[in-house]
C-alpha positions in Angstrom: 40.0 30.9 -88.0 40.3 32.4 -91.6 37.8 34.0 -94.0 38.2 34.7 -97.6 39.6 38.2 -96.9 41.5 37.0 -93.8 39.3 39.1 -91.5 37.2 37.8 -88.7 33.5 38.9 -88.5 32.1 39.8 -85.1 28.5 40.5 -84.4 26.3 40.9 -81.3 22.7 40.6 -82.4 19.8 41.3 -80.0 17.0 38.7 -80.4 13.6 38.8 -78.9 12.0 35.5 -78.0 8.6 35.2 -76.4 5.9 32.7 -75.6 2.3 34.0 -76.3 -0.9 32.5 -75.0 -4.1 33.2 -72.9 -3.7 34.9 -69.6 -5.5 32.0 -68.1 -2.4 29.7 -68.7 0.2 32.3 -67.4 2.0 29.8 -65.2 2.5 27.5 -68.2 3.8 30.5 -70.3 6.1 31.5 -67.5 7.5 28.0 -67.2 8.2 27.9 -71.0 9.9 31.3 -70.8 12.1 30.1 -68.0 13.1 27.0 -70.0 14.1 29.3 -73.0 16.2 31.3 -70.6 17.9 28.2 -69.3 18.6 26.9 -72.9 19.9 30.3 -74.1 21.8 31.2 -71.0 24.8 29.2 -72.1 27.9 31.2 -72.1 29.9 29.6 -75.0 29.9 27.1 -77.7 31.0 26.4 -81.3 28.6 25.7 -84.2 29.5 23.0 -86.8 30.5 25.7 -89.3 33.1 27.0 -86.8 31.1 30.0 -85.7 32.1 30.7 -82.1 29.5 31.9 -79.6 31.4 33.7 -76.8 28.4 34.8 -74.8 24.6 34.7 -74.7 22.6 36.4 -72.0 19.3 38.0 -71.4 19.3 41.8 -71.4 15.7 42.4 -70.6 12.7 40.4 -69.4 9.4 40.7 -71.3 5.8 40.5 -69.8 3.4 42.2 -72.1 -0.4 41.8 -71.6 -2.6 42.3 -74.7 -6.3 42.3 -75.3 -7.0 40.4 -78.6 -10.6 39.8 -79.7 -11.8 40.3 -76.2 -9.4 37.7 -74.8 -6.5 38.7 -72.5 -3.2 37.3 -73.9 0.2 37.5 -72.4 3.6 37.5 -74.1 6.4 36.4 -71.9 10.0 36.0 -72.6 13.1 38.2 -73.1 15.7 39.9 -75.3 19.0 38.0 -75.7 22.4 39.3 -76.7 24.5 36.9 -78.6 28.2 37.7 -79.1 29.4 35.8 -82.1 32.6 35.5 -84.2 32.8 33.7 -87.5 
């Protein structure tokens, strides 16, 4: 793969993805977070523009309760590391 200046660009961003909702539907939030983990847990792939994803994995699990307007909310998800070369 070539770029304008003949150098490859390598990056490894850390992305936080979470599902937020009332604590009363925690099981549904957890199910959604598990689905996100399954979709992002792929280890490789190539985008239409030629970008190569060599790895994607969850570094940390998130489970953050918050009190918003007197209602207990929960944020469930994780931080994901993507290893990308363009």
